[in-house]
DRENDO-1510 file (C-alpha; in Angstrom, 1 decimal, always signed):
<recs>
REC; n; res; u; v; w
REC; 1; MET; +158.1; +33.4; +47.0 .
REC; 2; MET; +161.2; +33.3; +44.8 .
REC; 3; TRP; +164.2; +32.4; +46.9 .
REC; 4; VAL; +166.4; +34.9; +45.1 .
REC; 5; GLU; +164.2; +37.7; +46.6 .
REC; 6; LYS; +163.6; +36.0; +49.9 .
REC; 7; TYR; +167.3; +35.6; +50.6 .
REC; 8; ARG; +168.6; +38.8; +48.9 .
REC; 9; PRO; +171.4; +40.1; +51.2 .
REC; 10; GLY; +170.4; +43.1; +53.4 .
REC; 11; LYS; +174.0; +44.3; +53.9 .
REC; 12; ALA; +177.0; +44.4; +51.6 .
REC; 13; GLU; +178.9; +42.1; +54.0 .
REC; 14; ASP; +176.2; +39.4; +53.7 .
REC; 15; MET; +177.1; +39.0; +50.0 .
REC; 16; VAL; +179.6; +36.4; +48.8 .
REC; 17; GLY; +182.4; +37.0; +46.4 .
REC; 18; ASN; +183.7; +40.3; +44.9 .
REC; 19; GLU; +185.2; +41.4; +48.3 .
REC; 20; GLU; +187.3; +44.1; +46.7 .
REC; 21; ALA; +184.3; +45.6; +44.8 .
REC; 22; ARG; +182.2; +45.6; +47.9 .
REC; 23; ALA; +184.9; +47.4; +49.9 .
REC; 24; ARG; +185.5; +50.0; +47.2 .
REC; 25; PHE; +181.7; +50.7; +47.0 .
REC; 26; LEU; +181.4; +51.3; +50.8 .
REC; 27; THR; +184.6; +53.4; +50.8 .
REC; 28; TRP; +183.3; +55.5; +48.0 .
REC; 29; LEU; +179.8; +56.1; +49.5 .
REC; 30; SER; +180.9; +56.6; +53.1 .
REC; 31; GLY; +183.3; +59.3; +51.8 .
REC; 32; TRP; +181.0; +60.8; +49.3 .
REC; 33; GLU; +180.9; +64.6; +49.0 .
REC; 34; ARG; +179.0; +67.0; +46.7 .
REC; 35; GLY; +180.9; +67.2; +43.4 .
REC; 36; ALA; +182.3; +63.7; +43.6 .
REC; 37; LYS; +182.2; +61.5; +40.6 .
REC; 38; PRO; +179.3; +59.0; +40.2 .
REC; 39; LEU; +180.1; +55.3; +40.6 .
REC; 40; LEU; +179.7; +52.9; +37.7 .
REC; 41; ILE; +179.4; +49.2; +38.6 .
REC; 42; VAL; +180.3; +46.9; +35.7 .
REC; 43; GLY; +179.8; +43.1; +35.8 .
REC; 44; PRO; +178.1; +40.2; +34.2 .
REC; 45; PRO; +174.4; +39.3; +35.0 .
REC; 46; GLY; +174.0; +37.7; +38.4 .
REC; 47; SER; +177.3; +39.0; +39.8 .
REC; 48; GLY; +175.5; +41.2; +42.4 .
REC; 49; LYS; +175.5; +44.7; +41.0 .
REC; 50; THR; +172.0; +45.6; +42.0 .
REC; 51; THR; +172.3; +44.0; +45.4 .
REC; 52; LEU; +175.6; +45.8; +46.1 .
REC; 53; ALA; +174.1; +49.2; +45.2 .
REC; 54; THR; +170.9; +48.8; +47.2 .
REC; 55; ALA; +172.1; +46.8; +50.2 .
REC; 56; GLY; +175.3; +48.8; +50.5 .
REC; 57; ALA; +173.4; +52.1; +50.3 .
REC; 58; ARG; +170.8; +51.2; +52.9 .
REC; 59; GLN; +173.5; +49.9; +55.2 .
REC; 60; LEU; +175.0; +53.4; +55.2 .
REC; 61; GLY; +171.6; +55.0; +55.9 .
REC; 62; TYR; +170.6; +56.0; +52.4 .
REC; 63; MET; +167.2; +55.8; +50.8 .
REC; 64; VAL; +167.6; +54.3; +47.4 .
REC; 65; MET; +165.7; +55.7; +44.4 .
REC; 66; GLU; +166.0; +53.2; +41.6 .
REC; 67; LEU; +165.5; +53.9; +37.9 .
REC; 68; ASN; +166.0; +51.3; +35.2 .
REC; 69; ALA; +167.7; +53.5; +32.6 .
REC; 70; SER; +166.7; +51.3; +29.7 .
REC; 71; ASP; +163.1; +52.0; +30.5 .
REC; 72; ALA; +163.6; +55.7; +29.6 .
REC; 73; ARG; +165.9; +55.8; +26.7 .
REC; 74; ARG; +164.6; +59.1; +25.1 .
REC; 75; LYS; +166.3; +62.2; +26.4 .
REC; 76; ALA; +163.0; +63.7; +27.5 .
REC; 77; ASP; +161.9; +60.6; +29.4 .
REC; 78; LEU; +165.2; +60.3; +31.1 .
REC; 79; GLU; +165.5; +64.0; +31.9 .
REC; 80; GLY; +162.1; +64.1; +33.5 .
REC; 81; ARG; +162.7; +61.1; +35.7 .
REC; 82; VAL; +166.3; +61.9; +36.7 .
REC; 83; ARG; +165.5; +65.5; +37.6 .
REC; 84; ALA; +162.4; +64.5; +39.6 .
REC; 85; LEU; +164.4; +61.9; +41.6 .
REC; 86; GLY; +167.4; +64.2; +42.0 .
REC; 87; SER; +165.4; +67.2; +43.3 .
REC; 88; THR; +165.9; +68.4; +46.9 .
REC; 89; SER; +164.1; +66.4; +49.5 .
REC; 90; LEU; +161.9; +68.3; +52.0 .
REC; 91; MET; +162.7; +65.7; +54.7 .
REC; 92; GLN; +166.4; +66.1; +54.2 .
REC; 93; GLU; +167.0; +62.3; +54.3 .
REC; 94; LYS; +170.1; +60.9; +52.7 .
REC; 95; ARG; +169.2; +59.7; +49.2 .
REC; 96; LEU; +171.0; +57.8; +46.5 .
REC; 97; LEU; +170.0; +57.6; +42.8 .
REC; 98; PHE; +170.6; +54.1; +41.3 .
REC; 99; LEU; +170.5; +53.9; +37.5 .
REC; 100; ASP; +170.3; +50.2; +36.5 .
REC; 101; GLU; +171.1; +48.9; +33.1 .
REC; 102; VAL; +172.6; +52.1; +31.7 .
REC; 103; ASP; +174.0; +50.0; +28.8 .
REC; 104; GLY; +170.3; +49.8; +27.7 .
REC; 105; LEU; +170.4; +53.5; +27.0 .
REC; 106; PHE; +172.1; +52.9; +23.7 .
REC; 107; GLY; +169.8; +50.8; +21.6 .
REC; 108; ARG; +168.9; +53.8; +19.4 .
REC; 109; ALA; +171.6; +56.4; +18.8 .
REC; 110; ASP; +169.2; +59.3; +18.1 .
REC; 111; PHE; +167.5; +59.3; +21.5 .
REC; 112; GLY; +170.1; +61.5; +23.2 .
REC; 113; GLY; +170.0; +59.7; +26.5 .
REC; 114; LEU; +173.7; +59.4; +26.8 .
REC; 115; GLU; +174.4; +63.1; +26.2 .
REC; 116; PHE; +171.8; +64.2; +28.8 .
REC; 117; LEU; +173.0; +61.7; +31.4 .
REC; 118; ALA; +176.6; +62.8; +31.0 .
REC; 119; GLU; +175.6; +66.4; +31.7 .
REC; 120; ALA; +173.1; +65.6; +34.5 .
REC; 121; LEU; +175.8; +63.6; +36.3 .
REC; 122; LYS; +177.8; +66.9; +36.7 .
REC; 123; GLU; +174.8; +68.8; +38.2 .
REC; 124; LEU; +173.1; +66.3; +40.5 .
REC; 125; THR; +173.6; +67.0; +44.2 .
REC; 126; LEU; +173.3; +63.4; +45.5 .
REC; 127; PRO; +175.4; +60.3; +45.1 .
REC; 128; VAL; +174.7; +58.5; +41.8 .
REC; 129; VAL; +175.4; +54.8; +41.2 .
REC; 130; MET; +175.0; +53.2; +37.8 .
REC; 131; ALA; +175.2; +49.6; +36.7 .
REC; 132; ALA; +176.0; +48.0; +33.3 .
REC; 133; ASN; +176.5; +44.5; +32.2 .
REC; 134; PHE; +179.1; +45.2; +29.5 .
REC; 135; GLU; +181.9; +47.7; +29.4 .
REC; 136; SER; +182.9; +47.0; +25.8 .
REC; 137; SER; +180.6; +49.5; +24.0 .
REC; 138; ASP; +181.9; +53.0; +23.2 .
REC; 139; GLN; +179.0; +54.6; +25.0 .
REC; 140; VAL; +179.6; +52.8; +28.3 .
REC; 141; LYS; +183.3; +53.7; +28.0 .
REC; 142; LYS; +182.3; +57.3; +27.8 .
REC; 143; LEU; +180.4; +57.0; +31.0 .
REC; 144; ALA; +183.3; +55.2; +32.6 .
REC; 145; LYS; +185.5; +58.2; +31.9 .
REC; 146; LEU; +183.2; +60.4; +33.9 .
REC; 147; SER; +182.9; +57.9; +36.8 .
REC; 148; THR; +184.6; +55.9; +39.5 .
REC; 149; VAL; +184.5; +52.4; +38.1 .
REC; 150; VAL; +184.0; +49.3; +40.2 .
REC; 151; ARG; +184.3; +46.0; +38.4 .
REC; 152; MET; +182.5; +42.8; +39.6 .
REC; 153; ASN; +183.3; +39.3; +38.5 .
REC; 154; ARG; +181.3; +36.1; +38.3 .
REC; 155; VAL; +181.0; +34.5; +41.8 .
REC; 156; PRO; +183.2; +31.4; +42.3 .
REC; 157; ASP; +181.4; +28.1; +42.2 .
REC; 158; ARG; +182.6; +27.1; +45.7 .
REC; 159; LEU; +181.0; +30.3; +47.2 .
REC; 160; ILE; +177.8; +29.8; +45.3 .
REC; 161; GLU; +177.6; +26.2; +46.5 .
REC; 162; MET; +178.0; +27.3; +50.1 .
REC; 163; TYR; +175.3; +30.0; +49.7 .
REC; 164; VAL; +172.7; +27.7; +48.1 .
REC; 165; LYS; +173.4; +25.0; +50.7 .
REC; 166; GLU; +172.6; +27.5; +53.4 .
REC; 167; ILE; +169.4; +28.4; +51.7 .
REC; 168; LEU; +168.4; +24.8; +51.4 .
REC; 169; ARG; +169.2; +24.3; +55.1 .
REC; 170; LYS; +166.9; +27.2; +56.0 .
REC; 171; GLU; +164.2; +25.9; +53.7 .
REC; 172; LYS; +164.6; +22.4; +55.2 .
REC; 173; VAL; +165.0; +21.0; +51.7 .
REC; 174; SER; +167.3; +18.2; +50.7 .
REC; 175; ILE; +168.9; +17.8; +47.3 .
REC; 176; PRO; +171.7; +15.3; +46.4 .
REC; 177; GLU; +175.2; +16.7; +46.7 .
REC; 178; GLU; +176.0; +15.8; +43.1 .
REC; 179; ALA; +172.8; +17.6; +41.9 .
REC; 180; ILE; +173.7; +20.8; +43.8 .
REC; 181; ARG; +177.2; +20.8; +42.4 .
REC; 182; SER; +175.9; +20.3; +38.8 .
REC; 183; LEU; +173.3; +23.1; +39.2 .
REC; 184; VAL; +176.0; +25.4; +40.5 .
REC; 185; VAL; +178.4; +24.7; +37.7 .
REC; 186; ALA; +175.6; +25.1; +35.1 .
REC; 187; ALA; +174.9; +28.6; +36.5 .
REC; 188; ARG; +178.4; +29.8; +35.4 .
REC; 189; GLY; +179.0; +32.2; +38.2 .
REC; 190; ASP; +175.5; +33.7; +38.0 .
REC; 191; MET; +174.3; +33.7; +41.7 .
REC; 192; ARG; +170.7; +34.5; +40.7 .
REC; 193; ALA; +170.6; +31.7; +38.1 .
REC; 194; ALA; +172.0; +29.2; +40.6 .
REC; 195; ILE; +169.4; +30.1; +43.3 .
REC; 196; ASN; +166.6; +29.9; +40.7 .
REC; 197; ASN; +167.8; +26.5; +39.4 .
REC; 198; VAL; +168.1; +25.1; +42.9 .
REC; 199; GLN; +164.6; +26.3; +43.8 .
REC; 200; ALA; +163.2; +24.7; +40.6 .
REC; 201; ALA; +165.1; +21.5; +41.3 .
REC; 202; SER; +163.8; +21.4; +44.8 .
REC; 203; THR; +160.3; +20.7; +43.6 .
REC; 204; GLY; +161.5; +17.4; +42.0 .
REC; 205; GLY; +162.2; +15.7; +45.3 .
REC; 206; GLU; +164.6; +12.8; +45.4 .
REC; 207; GLY; +164.4; +12.3; +41.7 .
REC; 208; VAL; +166.2; +15.5; +40.8 .
REC; 209; GLN; +168.7; +15.0; +38.0 .
REC; 210; PRO; +171.8; +17.3; +37.9 .
REC; 211; LEU; +171.7; +19.7; +35.0 .
REC; 212; ARG; +174.4; +19.6; +32.3 .
REC; 213; ASP; +177.5; +21.8; +32.6 .
REC; 214; ARG; +176.9; +23.1; +29.1 .
REC; 215; PRO; +174.0; +24.9; +27.5 .
REC; 216; LEU; +171.2; +22.9; +26.1 .
REC; 217; SER; +170.5; +22.9; +22.4 .
REC; 218; VAL; +167.1; +24.1; +21.3 .
REC; 219; SER; +165.9; +20.6; +20.7 .
REC; 220; GLU; +167.2; +19.4; +24.1 .
REC; 221; ALA; +165.6; +22.3; +25.9 .
REC; 222; LEU; +162.2; +21.9; +24.2 .
REC; 223; GLU; +162.1; +18.2; +24.8 .
REC; 224; ALA; +163.0; +18.7; +28.5 .
REC; 225; ALA; +160.3; +21.4; +28.8 .
REC; 226; MET; +157.6; +19.3; +27.1 .
REC; 227; ALA; +158.4; +16.3; +29.3 .
REC; 228; ALA; +158.8; +18.4; +32.5 .
REC; 229; ALA; +156.6; +17.4; +35.5 .
REC; 230; ASN; +155.9; +21.0; +36.4 .
REC; 231; LEU; +156.3; +24.6; +35.3 .
REC; 232; GLU; +159.4; +25.3; +37.3 .
REC; 233; ARG; +161.4; +22.5; +35.7 .
REC; 234; ALA; +160.2; +23.5; +32.3 .
REC; 235; GLU; +161.4; +27.1; +32.9 .
REC; 236; THR; +164.8; +25.8; +34.2 .
REC; 237; ALA; +165.3; +23.8; +30.9 .
REC; 238; LEU; +164.5; +26.9; +28.8 .
REC; 239; ARG; +166.8; +29.1; +30.8 .
REC; 240; GLU; +169.7; +26.7; +30.1 .
REC; 241; CYS; +169.0; +26.9; +26.3 .
REC; 242; GLU; +171.8; +28.4; +24.2 .
REC; 243; ALA; +169.4; +29.5; +21.4 .
REC; 244; SER; +168.1; +33.1; +21.1 .
REC; 245; PRO; +164.5; +33.9; +22.3 .
REC; 246; GLU; +163.4; +34.1; +18.6 .
REC; 247; GLU; +164.8; +30.6; +17.9 .
REC; 248; ARG; +163.1; +29.1; +20.9 .
REC; 249; LEU; +159.8; +30.7; +20.1 .
REC; 250; SER; +160.0; +29.5; +16.4 .
REC; 251; ALA; +160.9; +26.0; +17.4 .
REC; 252; ALA; +158.2; +25.8; +20.1 .
REC; 253; PHE; +155.6; +27.0; +17.5 .
REC; 254; THR; +156.7; +24.4; +14.9 .
REC; 255; SER; +156.7; +21.6; +17.5 .
REC; 256; ILE; +153.2; +22.5; +18.9 .
REC; 257; VAL; +151.6; +22.9; +15.5 .
REC; 258; ALA; +153.0; +19.6; +14.3 .
REC; 259; ALA; +152.0; +17.7; +17.5 .
REC; 260; GLU; +149.0; +15.4; +17.6 .
REC; 261; LEU; +147.3; +17.0; +20.5 .
REC; 262; PRO; +143.7; +17.5; +21.7 .
REC; 263; LEU; +142.3; +20.6; +20.1 .
REC; 264; GLU; +141.8; +22.4; +23.4 .
REC; 265; VAL; +145.4; +21.6; +24.6 .
REC; 266; LYS; +146.8; +22.9; +21.3 .
REC; 267; ARG; +144.7; +26.0; +21.5 .
REC; 268; GLU; +145.9; +26.8; +25.0 .
REC; 269; ALA; +149.5; +26.2; +24.1 .
REC; 270; LEU; +149.2; +28.5; +21.1 .
REC; 271; ARG; +147.6; +31.2; +23.2 .
REC; 272; SER; +150.6; +31.1; +25.6 .
REC; 273; LEU; +152.9; +31.3; +22.6 .
REC; 274; THR; +151.0; +34.3; +21.3 .
REC; 275; ARG; +151.5; +36.1; +24.6 .
REC; 276; ALA; +155.2; +35.1; +24.6 .
REC; 277; ASN; +155.5; +36.5; +21.0 .
REC; 278; GLU; +153.8; +39.8; +22.0 .
REC; 279; LEU; +156.1; +40.1; +25.1 .
REC; 280; LEU; +159.2; +39.4; +23.0 .
REC; 281; GLY; +158.2; +42.1; +20.5 .
REC; 282; HIS; +157.7; +44.6; +23.4 .
REC; 283; ILE; +161.1; +43.7; +24.8 .
REC; 284; LEU; +162.8; +44.1; +21.5 .
REC; 285; ARG; +161.1; +47.5; +20.9 .
REC; 286; SER; +161.7; +48.8; +24.4 .
REC; 287; GLN; +164.9; +47.0; +25.2 .
REC; 288; ARG; +163.6; +46.1; +28.6 .
REC; 289; TRP; +165.8; +43.0; +28.7 .
REC; 290; ARG; +164.9; +42.2; +32.4 .
REC; 291; GLN; +161.5; +41.0; +31.2 .
REC; 292; LEU; +163.0; +38.1; +29.3 .
REC; 293; ARG; +162.5; +36.1; +32.6 .
REC; 294; TYR; +158.7; +36.4; +31.9 .
REC; 295; PHE; +159.2; +35.3; +28.3 .
REC; 296; ASP; +160.6; +32.0; +29.5 .
REC; 297; SER; +157.7; +31.6; +31.9 .
REC; 298; LEU; +155.2; +32.1; +29.1 .
REC; 299; LEU; +157.1; +29.7; +26.8 .
REC; 300; ALA; +157.1; +27.1; +29.6 .
REC; 301; GLN; +153.4; +27.5; +30.0 .
REC; 302; ALA; +152.9; +26.7; +26.4 .
REC; 303; LEU; +155.2; +23.6; +26.5 .
REC; 304; VAL; +154.8; +21.9; +29.8 .
REC; 305; GLY; +152.7; +18.8; +29.7 .
REC; 306; VAL; +152.5; +18.8; +25.9 .
REC; 307; LYS; +154.2; +15.4; +25.8 .
REC; 308; ALA; +155.1; +15.8; +22.1 .
REC; 309; PRO; +158.4; +15.3; +20.2 .
REC; 310; TYR; +160.5; +18.2; +19.1 .
REC; 311; VAL; +159.9; +18.9; +15.4 .
REC; 312; GLU; +162.6; +20.6; +13.3 .
REC; 313; ASP; +161.2; +23.1; +10.8 .
REC; 314; ASP; +161.7; +22.4; +7.1 .
REC; 315; LEU; +163.5; +25.6; +6.1 .
REC; 316; PRO; +166.6; +24.9; +4.1 .
REC; 317; TRP; +169.8; +25.2; +6.2 .
REC; 318; PRO; +171.3; +28.0; +4.0 .
REC; 319; LEU; +168.1; +30.1; +4.4 .
REC; 320; LYS; +168.0; +29.4; +8.2 .
REC; 321; LEU; +171.6; +30.4; +8.5 .
REC; 322; ARG; +171.0; +33.6; +6.6 .
REC; 323; ILE; +168.0; +34.5; +8.7 .
REC; 324; TRP; +170.0; +33.9; +11.9 .
REC; 325; ASN; +173.1; +35.8; +10.7 .
REC; 326; ASP; +171.5; +38.8; +8.9 .
REC; 327; GLY; +167.9; +39.0; +10.1 .
REC; 328; ARG; +168.6; +41.2; +13.1 .
REC; 329; TYR; +170.8; +43.5; +11.2 .
REC; 330; LEU; +168.3; +44.0; +8.4 .
REC; 331; ARG; +165.6; +44.6; +11.1 .
REC; 332; ALA; +167.8; +47.3; +12.6 .
REC; 333; PHE; +168.0; +49.1; +9.3 .
REC; 334; GLN; +164.3; +48.7; +8.6 .
REC; 335; SER; +163.6; +50.3; +12.0 .
REC; 336; TYR; +165.9; +53.2; +11.0 .
REC; 337; LEU; +164.0; +53.7; +7.8 .
REC; 338; ALA; +160.7; +53.6; +9.6 .
REC; 339; ARG; +161.9; +56.4; +12.0 .
REC; 340; ARG; +163.4; +58.5; +9.3 .
REC; 341; TYR; +160.3; +58.5; +7.1 .
REC; 342; ARG; +157.8; +58.3; +9.9 .
REC; 343; ILE; +156.2; +55.1; +8.6 .
REC; 344; SER; +155.6; +51.6; +9.9 .
REC; 345; ARG; +158.4; +49.1; +9.8 .
REC; 346; GLY; +156.3; +47.0; +7.5 .
REC; 347; ASP; +156.0; +49.9; +5.0 .
REC; 348; ALA; +159.7; +50.6; +5.3 .
REC; 349; THR; +160.4; +47.0; +4.3 .
REC; 350; ALA; +157.9; +46.9; +1.5 .
REC; 351; PHE; +158.6; +50.2; -0.1 .
REC; 352; TYR; +161.9; +51.6; +1.0 .
REC; 353; LEU; +164.4; +48.8; +1.8 .
REC; 354; HIS; +165.1; +47.5; -1.7 .
REC; 355; ALA; +164.8; +50.9; -3.3 .
REC; 356; THR; +167.5; +52.2; -0.9 .
REC; 357; LEU; +169.7; +49.3; -1.7 .
REC; 358; LEU; +169.4; +49.7; -5.4 .
REC; 359; VAL; +170.3; +53.3; -5.2 .
REC; 360; LEU; +173.2; +53.0; -2.7 .
REC; 361; GLY; +174.3; +49.4; -3.0 .
REC; 362; LYS; +176.7; +49.8; -6.0 .
REC; 363; ASP; +179.1; +51.7; -3.7 .
REC; 364; PRO; +179.6; +49.9; -0.3 .
REC; 365; SER; +181.1; +53.1; +1.1 .
REC; 366; LEU; +177.7; +54.8; +0.7 .
REC; 367; LEU; +175.9; +52.1; +2.7 .
REC; 368; LYS; +178.6; +52.3; +5.4 .
REC; 369; GLY; +178.3; +56.1; +5.5 .
REC; 370; LEU; +174.5; +55.8; +5.9 .
REC; 371; CYS; +174.8; +53.3; +8.7 .
REC; 372; ASP; +177.4; +55.5; +10.4 .
REC; 373; GLU; +175.0; +58.4; +10.2 .
REC; 374; ALA; +172.2; +56.3; +11.6 .
REC; 375; GLY; +174.3; +55.1; +14.5 .
REC; 376; LEU; +174.2; +51.5; +13.3 .
REC; 377; GLU; +177.1; +49.1; +13.7 .
REC; 378; GLU; +179.3; +47.9; +10.8 .
REC; 379; LYS; +177.7; +44.5; +10.7 .
REC; 380; VAL; +174.5; +46.2; +9.5 .
REC; 381; ALA; +176.3; +47.6; +6.5 .
REC; 382; ASN; +177.8; +44.2; +5.7 .
REC; 383; ALA; +174.4; +42.5; +5.9 .
REC; 384; LEU; +173.0; +45.2; +3.6 .
REC; 385; GLU; +175.8; +44.6; +1.1 .
REC; 386; ARG; +174.9; +40.9; +1.0 .
REC; 387; GLU; +171.2; +41.7; +0.6 .
REC; 388; TYR; +172.1; +44.0; -2.3 .
REC; 389; LYS; +174.0; +41.3; -4.1 .
REC; 390; LEU; +171.1; +38.8; -3.7 .
REC; 391; LEU; +168.7; +41.4; -4.9 .
REC; 392; VAL; +170.8; +42.2; -8.0 .
REC; 393; GLY; +171.1; +38.5; -8.7 .
REC; 394; LYS; +167.4; +38.0; -8.6 .
REC; 395; LEU; +166.8; +41.0; -10.9 .
REC; 396; GLY; +169.4; +39.8; -13.3 .
REC; 397; ARG; +171.4; +43.1; -13.3 .
</recs>
């Protein structure tokens, strides 16, 4: 069993750090009356938002009904789920609606989830708690204006260290003091990551090496995963990687294909990579970012025990840089074209992308206007402008 679940606090006072946020939550919920504003908890991953909402509510006698908002981004999906959960209970028990990852509502502007949620919050007759990782987006700021906002910070290293040491004591596991400290520092205030790292390190016995206090490069992470003695340590290395999931997947594929491995070993590794690729595609389409933890697990399955060197792909650096910088913005525009014309993204790329650029690209303001209309950020328009210049250069216009 994962320690992060086994030792999840049952009450708000069992948590560590964010004392003011915990007190504000309990004060808000204990004094809640019909018509009161909902509560929006904002804080970085691993700061305890979900634990505070669920443990604090149960502590005060509420049954928690949890909905991951990013799993229902369309207005119709969200409306059906929220209204069902918010309906009157025949048992008259105290209920609280917890909407996690509300910042995941806003991956596609035409879905209408935000507008519905803003209206529903005024009508629901039970306490509503929402959680978001980031407050910087305009959409989350709109929700914040309708809510009582509680902000959570990363948990201080000294408190995380005390907490994981208590877990190790209960598990009767010994890890060198220096290794514990390094694992805690590497987590950067993310309690969940620290506990996961310590659990993974605990399988290494006395030979545990402290992790770095900086992210691993993609080459370091892949080499560590391929040399790992077990799956847990391979996953730990991949979680510490600074590269995007797409970069890690691409680098893993290049290294495995180039490696001199028995055919069956290579086949099994590529099967795991295929599953990781399918999962990543699903995550990007649905924006269910929580499932990235399973992506690292599949990637680790492909790499652990391979015992091969990291192989850099042979794409020219300028091309790699352009793919990394502009690729996601161009994909966002391709997805918009696919929705607008009700075609596949492949057809949108093949038949509509360059035609649209040739028609509108001469005037950057037209591209910007189209992106504004589509709800796409300014960086998409900038990437399209660069793509137009390259296209015109190739055509010799």
